[in-house]
A tleap script that builds the chain and sets N, CA, C and O, in Angstrom:
source leaprc.protein.ff14SB
mol = sequence {
  NMET ILE GLY SER LEU ALA PRO GLU GLU LEU
  VAL ILE GLN LEU HIE LYS GLU ILE ILE ASN
  ILE ALA LEU ASN GLU GLY LYS TYR SER LEU
  PHE VAL ARG LYS LYS ALA LEU LEU CYS LEU
  LEU ARG ILE PHE ARG LYS PHE LYS ASP LYS
  PHE ASN ALA THR GLU TRP VAL LYS PRO LEU
  SER GLN ILE PHE ASP GLY LYS PHE TYR CSER
}
set mol.1.N position { 8.916 -41.332 -30.410 }
set mol.1.CA position { 9.260 -40.100 -31.064 }
set mol.1.C position { 9.267 -38.956 -30.060 }
set mol.1.O position { 10.137 -38.088 -30.123 }
set mol.2.N position { 8.324 -38.941 -29.146 }
set mol.2.CA position { 8.235 -37.845 -28.185 }
set mol.2.C position { 9.484 -37.791 -27.315 }
set mol.2.O position { 10.029 -36.715 -27.069 }
set mol.3.N position { 9.934 -38.947 -26.853 }
set mol.3.CA position { 11.082 -38.985 -25.961 }
set mol.3.C position { 12.391 -38.583 -26.603 }
set mol.3.O position { 13.274 -38.049 -25.931 }
set mol.4.N position { 12.530 -38.829 -27.882 }
set mol.4.CA position { 13.824 -38.573 -28.499 }
set mol.4.C position { 13.857 -37.374 -29.442 }
set mol.4.O position { 14.886 -36.703 -29.531 }
set mol.5.N position { 12.784 -37.089 -30.135 }
set mol.5.CA position { 12.826 -36.042 -31.155 }
set mol.5.C position { 11.962 -34.816 -30.875 }
set mol.5.O position { 12.152 -33.776 -31.505 }
set mol.6.N position { 11.024 -34.919 -29.951 }
set mol.6.CA position { 10.078 -33.832 -29.730 }
set mol.6.C position { 10.761 -32.614 -29.111 }
set mol.6.O position { 11.667 -32.755 -28.289 }
set mol.7.N position { 10.329 -31.429 -29.505 }
set mol.7.CA position { 10.881 -30.219 -28.890 }
set mol.7.C position { 10.401 -30.082 -27.443 }
set mol.7.O position { 9.423 -30.708 -27.034 }
set mol.8.N position { 11.093 -29.270 -26.703 }
set mol.8.CA position { 10.817 -29.113 -25.272 }
set mol.8.C position { 9.377 -28.698 -24.985 }
set mol.8.O position { 8.784 -29.191 -24.025 }
set mol.9.N position { 8.807 -27.818 -25.778 }
set mol.9.CA position { 7.443 -27.345 -25.552 }
set mol.9.C position { 6.438 -28.496 -25.643 }
set mol.9.O position { 5.512 -28.578 -24.836 }
set mol.10.N position { 6.620 -29.372 -26.614 }
set mol.10.CA position { 5.718 -30.514 -26.776 }
set mol.10.C position { 5.873 -31.502 -25.622 }
set mol.10.O position { 4.885 -32.046 -25.128 }
set mol.11.N position { 7.091 -31.727 -25.203 }
set mol.11.CA position { 7.348 -32.637 -24.084 }
set mol.11.C position { 6.696 -32.110 -22.812 }
set mol.11.O position { 6.098 -32.877 -22.056 }
set mol.12.N position { 6.806 -30.818 -22.575 }
set mol.12.CA position { 6.196 -30.221 -21.383 }
set mol.12.C position { 4.682 -30.401 -21.408 }
set mol.12.O position { 4.073 -30.656 -20.369 }
set mol.13.N position { 4.078 -30.272 -22.568 }
set mol.13.CA position { 2.634 -30.429 -22.683 }
set mol.13.C position { 2.171 -31.868 -22.506 }
set mol.13.O position { 1.070 -32.102 -22.008 }
set mol.14.N position { 2.986 -32.830 -22.903 }
set mol.14.CA position { 2.552 -34.232 -22.923 }
set mol.14.C position { 3.095 -35.104 -21.792 }
set mol.14.O position { 2.648 -36.243 -21.656 }
set mol.15.N position { 4.022 -34.635 -20.989 }
set mol.15.CA position { 4.671 -35.513 -20.021 }
set mol.15.C position { 3.710 -36.083 -18.979 }
set mol.15.O position { 3.887 -37.227 -18.560 }
set mol.16.N position { 2.711 -35.333 -18.554 }
set mol.16.CA position { 1.759 -35.858 -17.560 }
set mol.16.C position { 0.921 -36.995 -18.148 }
set mol.16.O position { 0.610 -37.958 -17.446 }
set mol.17.N position { 0.561 -36.895 -19.399 }
set mol.17.CA position { -0.191 -37.971 -20.056 }
set mol.17.C position { 0.674 -39.220 -20.212 }
set mol.17.O position { 0.181 -40.339 -20.068 }
set mol.18.N position { 1.934 -39.037 -20.500 }
set mol.18.CA position { 2.852 -40.176 -20.621 }
set mol.18.C position { 3.013 -40.867 -19.278 }
set mol.18.O position { 3.035 -42.096 -19.214 }
set mol.19.N position { 3.125 -40.090 -18.197 }
set mol.19.CA position { 3.193 -40.667 -16.851 }
set mol.19.C position { 1.927 -41.449 -16.550 }
set mol.19.O position { 1.991 -42.548 -15.999 }
set mol.20.N position { 0.790 -40.899 -16.901 }
set mol.20.CA position { -0.489 -41.580 -16.681 }
set mol.20.C position { -0.539 -42.910 -17.421 }
set mol.20.O position { -0.977 -43.912 -16.854 }
set mol.21.N position { -0.110 -42.938 -18.648 }
set mol.21.CA position { -0.101 -44.176 -19.435 }
set mol.21.C position { 0.849 -45.192 -18.821 }
set mol.21.O position { 0.513 -46.372 -18.724 }
set mol.22.N position { 2.021 -44.754 -18.409 }
set mol.22.CA position { 3.029 -45.662 -17.865 }
set mol.22.C position { 2.592 -46.304 -16.560 }
set mol.22.O position { 2.929 -47.459 -16.300 }
set mol.23.N position { 1.855 -45.585 -15.742 }
set mol.23.CA position { 1.532 -46.074 -14.407 }
set mol.23.C position { 0.121 -46.615 -14.249 }
set mol.23.O position { -0.232 -47.094 -13.171 }
set mol.24.N position { -0.689 -46.553 -15.285 }
set mol.24.CA position { -2.078 -47.013 -15.213 }
set mol.24.C position { -2.177 -48.462 -15.668 }
set mol.24.O position { -2.180 -48.747 -16.866 }
set mol.25.N position { -2.257 -49.376 -14.702 }
set mol.25.CA position { -2.225 -50.811 -15.002 }
set mol.25.C position { -3.420 -51.317 -15.797 }
set mol.25.O position { -3.239 -52.010 -16.798 }
set mol.26.N position { -4.612 -50.993 -15.384 }
set mol.26.CA position { -5.797 -51.599 -15.965 }
set mol.26.C position { -6.188 -51.101 -17.337 }
set mol.26.O position { -6.854 -51.814 -18.088 }
set mol.27.N position { -5.795 -49.913 -17.672 }
set mol.27.CA position { -6.289 -49.275 -18.892 }
set mol.27.C position { -5.446 -49.566 -20.133 }
set mol.27.O position { -5.970 -49.593 -21.246 }
set mol.28.N position { -4.132 -49.786 -19.944 }
set mol.28.CA position { -3.230 -49.932 -21.085 }
set mol.28.C position { -2.526 -51.282 -21.048 }
set mol.28.O position { -2.317 -51.855 -19.979 }
set mol.29.N position { -2.170 -51.775 -22.205 }
set mol.29.CA position { -1.480 -53.062 -22.288 }
set mol.29.C position { -0.049 -52.933 -21.770 }
set mol.29.O position { 0.487 -51.831 -21.646 }
set mol.30.N position { 0.547 -54.066 -21.475 }
set mol.30.CA position { 1.915 -54.113 -20.985 }
set mol.30.C position { 2.876 -53.484 -21.997 }
set mol.30.O position { 3.782 -52.747 -21.609 }
set mol.31.N position { 2.694 -53.760 -23.257 }
set mol.31.CA position { 3.558 -53.219 -24.306 }
set mol.31.C position { 3.508 -51.689 -24.341 }
set mol.31.O position { 4.547 -51.035 -24.431 }
set mol.32.N position { 2.313 -51.127 -24.270 }
set mol.32.CA position { 2.152 -49.670 -24.314 }
set mol.32.C position { 2.776 -49.034 -23.081 }
set mol.32.O position { 3.417 -47.988 -23.182 }
set mol.33.N position { 2.598 -49.652 -21.919 }
set mol.33.CA position { 3.177 -49.133 -20.681 }
set mol.33.C position { 4.699 -49.167 -20.723 }
set mol.33.O position { 5.349 -48.229 -20.261 }
set mol.34.N position { 5.275 -50.233 -21.269 }
set mol.34.CA position { 6.730 -50.306 -21.390 }
set mol.34.C position { 7.255 -49.188 -22.279 }
set mol.34.O position { 8.267 -48.560 -21.967 }
set mol.35.N position { 6.565 -48.940 -23.387 }
set mol.35.CA position { 6.989 -47.866 -24.291 }
set mol.35.C position { 6.884 -46.498 -23.609 }
set mol.35.O position { 7.741 -45.636 -23.808 }
set mol.36.N position { 5.841 -46.302 -22.813 }
set mol.36.CA position { 5.690 -45.044 -22.090 }
set mol.36.C position { 6.804 -44.873 -21.062 }
set mol.36.O position { 7.308 -43.766 -20.873 }
set mol.37.N position { 7.189 -45.957 -20.398 }
set mol.37.CA position { 8.288 -45.893 -19.434 }
set mol.37.C position { 9.607 -45.543 -20.119 }
set mol.37.O position { 10.386 -44.747 -19.595 }
set mol.38.N position { 9.854 -46.120 -21.264 }
set mol.38.CA position { 11.062 -45.777 -22.024 }
set mol.38.C position { 11.034 -44.318 -22.473 }
set mol.38.O position { 12.061 -43.639 -22.481 }
set mol.39.N position { 9.863 -43.853 -22.838 }
set mol.39.CA position { 9.714 -42.453 -23.237 }
set mol.39.C position { 10.011 -41.539 -22.049 }
set mol.39.O position { 10.689 -40.524 -22.209 }
set mol.40.N position { 9.514 -41.884 -20.858 }
set mol.40.CA position { 9.805 -41.098 -19.663 }
set mol.40.C position { 11.302 -41.049 -19.380 }
set mol.40.O position { 11.841 -40.001 -19.023 }
set mol.41.N position { 11.952 -42.161 -19.540 }
set mol.41.CA position { 13.390 -42.205 -19.320 }
set mol.41.C position { 14.125 -41.274 -20.290 }
set mol.41.O position { 15.035 -40.550 -19.886 }
set mol.42.N position { 13.740 -41.294 -21.540 }
set mol.42.CA position { 14.370 -40.413 -22.537 }
set mol.42.C position { 14.107 -38.936 -22.229 }
set mol.42.O position { 14.994 -38.090 -22.344 }
set mol.43.N position { 12.858 -38.655 -21.834 }
set mol.43.CA position { 12.502 -37.278 -21.485 }
set mol.43.C position { 13.344 -36.804 -20.307 }
set mol.43.O position { 13.888 -35.699 -20.330 }
set mol.44.N position { 13.449 -37.633 -19.288 }
set mol.44.CA position { 14.207 -37.240 -18.105 }
set mol.44.C position { 15.686 -37.034 -18.440 }
set mol.44.O position { 16.302 -36.082 -17.960 }
set mol.45.N position { 16.249 -37.905 -19.248 }
set mol.45.CA position { 17.664 -37.753 -19.620 }
set mol.45.C position { 17.901 -36.481 -20.437 }
set mol.45.O position { 18.930 -35.821 -20.294 }
set mol.46.N position { 16.944 -36.152 -21.283 }
set mol.46.CA position { 17.106 -35.009 -22.173 }
set mol.46.C position { 16.837 -33.673 -21.470 }
set mol.46.O position { 17.506 -32.677 -21.747 }
set mol.47.N position { 15.860 -33.655 -20.565 }
set mol.47.CA position { 15.441 -32.412 -19.900 }
set mol.47.C position { 15.469 -32.567 -18.380 }
set mol.47.O position { 14.454 -32.341 -17.721 }
set mol.48.N position { 16.603 -32.943 -17.823 }
set mol.48.CA position { 16.716 -33.183 -16.369 }
set mol.48.C position { 16.326 -31.968 -15.544 }
set mol.48.O position { 15.714 -32.108 -14.485 }
set mol.49.N position { 16.664 -30.812 -16.006 }
set mol.49.CA position { 16.390 -29.600 -15.234 }
set mol.49.C position { 14.927 -29.169 -15.279 }
set mol.49.O position { 14.518 -28.329 -14.478 }
set mol.50.N position { 14.142 -29.711 -16.177 }
set mol.50.CA position { 12.745 -29.292 -16.339 }
set mol.50.C position { 11.737 -30.180 -15.603 }
set mol.50.O position { 10.615 -29.747 -15.343 }
set mol.51.N position { 12.123 -31.419 -15.263 }
set mol.51.CA position { 11.166 -32.353 -14.700 }
set mol.51.C position { 11.621 -32.898 -13.365 }
set mol.51.O position { 12.808 -33.144 -13.145 }
set mol.52.N position { 10.655 -33.084 -12.472 }
set mol.52.CA position { 10.900 -33.673 -11.173 }
set mol.52.C position { 10.454 -35.130 -11.239 }
set mol.52.O position { 9.258 -35.419 -11.295 }
set mol.53.N position { 11.395 -36.018 -11.231 }
set mol.53.CA position { 11.088 -37.439 -11.394 }
set mol.53.C position { 10.559 -38.076 -10.128 }
set mol.53.O position { 10.141 -39.233 -10.170 }
set mol.54.N position { 10.555 -37.382 -9.008 }
set mol.54.CA position { 10.115 -37.997 -7.755 }
set mol.54.C position { 8.655 -38.423 -7.789 }
set mol.54.O position { 8.270 -39.321 -7.041 }
set mol.55.N position { 7.833 -37.812 -8.630 }
set mol.55.CA position { 6.419 -38.176 -8.692 }
set mol.55.C position { 6.190 -39.544 -9.327 }
set mol.55.O position { 5.151 -40.159 -9.090 }
set mol.56.N position { 7.123 -40.028 -10.116 }
set mol.56.CA position { 6.921 -41.327 -10.758 }
set mol.56.C position { 8.007 -42.339 -10.466 }
set mol.56.O position { 7.940 -43.464 -10.961 }
set mol.57.N position { 9.011 -41.976 -9.675 }
set mol.57.CA position { 10.092 -42.916 -9.380 }
set mol.57.C position { 9.620 -44.067 -8.490 }
set mol.57.O position { 9.953 -45.222 -8.752 }
set mol.58.N position { 8.849 -43.766 -7.442 }
set mol.58.CA position { 8.394 -44.829 -6.541 }
set mol.58.C position { 7.507 -45.847 -7.269 }
set mol.58.O position { 7.772 -47.044 -7.157 }
set mol.59.N position { 6.473 -45.438 -8.004 }
set mol.59.CA position { 5.694 -46.428 -8.754 }
set mol.59.C position { 6.525 -47.174 -9.790 }
set mol.59.O position { 6.303 -48.360 -10.038 }
set mol.60.N position { 7.465 -46.485 -10.384 }
set mol.60.CA position { 8.336 -47.117 -11.364 }
set mol.60.C position { 9.213 -48.181 -10.717 }
set mol.60.O position { 9.410 -49.256 -11.283 }
set mol.61.N position { 9.739 -47.883 -9.533 }
set mol.61.CA position { 10.567 -48.876 -8.843 }
set mol.61.C position { 9.744 -50.092 -8.424 }
set mol.61.O position { 10.255 -51.212 -8.414 }
set mol.62.N position { 8.472 -49.880 -8.078 }
set mol.62.CA position { 7.595 -51.010 -7.754 }
set mol.62.C position { 7.369 -51.890 -8.980 }
set mol.62.O position { 7.291 -53.113 -8.866 }
set mol.63.N position { 7.268 -51.282 -10.119 }
set mol.63.CA position { 7.099 -52.042 -11.354 }
set mol.63.C position { 8.314 -52.931 -11.598 }
set mol.63.O position { 8.176 -54.106 -11.938 }
set mol.64.N position { 9.512 -52.357 -11.421 }
set mol.64.CA position { 10.721 -53.134 -11.666 }
set mol.64.C position { 11.033 -54.111 -10.551 }
set mol.64.O position { 11.844 -55.016 -10.745 }
set mol.65.N position { 10.417 -53.958 -9.390 }
set mol.65.CA position { 10.629 -54.899 -8.290 }
set mol.65.C position { 9.806 -56.166 -8.454 }
set mol.65.O position { 9.878 -57.054 -7.605 }
set mol.66.N position { 9.038 -56.270 -9.506 }
set mol.66.CA position { 8.286 -57.485 -9.767 }
set mol.66.C position { 6.790 -57.344 -9.649 }
set mol.66.O position { 6.063 -58.299 -9.922 }
set mol.67.N position { 6.310 -56.193 -9.254 }
set mol.67.CA position { 4.873 -55.975 -9.136 }
set mol.67.C position { 4.250 -55.617 -10.479 }
set mol.67.O position { 3.042 -55.400 -10.569 }
set mol.68.N position { 5.056 -55.558 -11.499 }
set mol.68.CA position { 4.623 -55.210 -12.849 }
set mol.68.C position { 3.693 -56.279 -13.412 }
set mol.68.O position { 2.716 -55.958 -14.089 }
set mol.69.N position { 3.984 -57.518 -13.144 }
set mol.69.CA position { 3.260 -58.612 -13.756 }
set mol.69.C position { 2.172 -59.172 -12.875 }
set mol.69.O position { 1.505 -60.127 -13.273 }
set mol.70.N position { 1.963 -58.622 -11.698 }
set mol.70.CA position { 0.937 -59.172 -10.808 }
set mol.70.C position { -0.437 -58.654 -11.136 }
set mol.70.O position { -1.409 -59.023 -10.477 }
savepdb mol mol.pdb
quit
């Protein structure tokens, strides 16, 4: 819901927590992390001018390179 329907103010307040959930391996399940990654993608597509994706692109690319399941 946050990625697709939330207003900009709410997204700005919650985006750092979503990044934390997406990139924190030990604390959250694989399913929750996948949902957080999809939410980040929606947020970035919707508000490209408001967010700098460079802080989470490198860890995200490592996840998709196969280090996700290790």
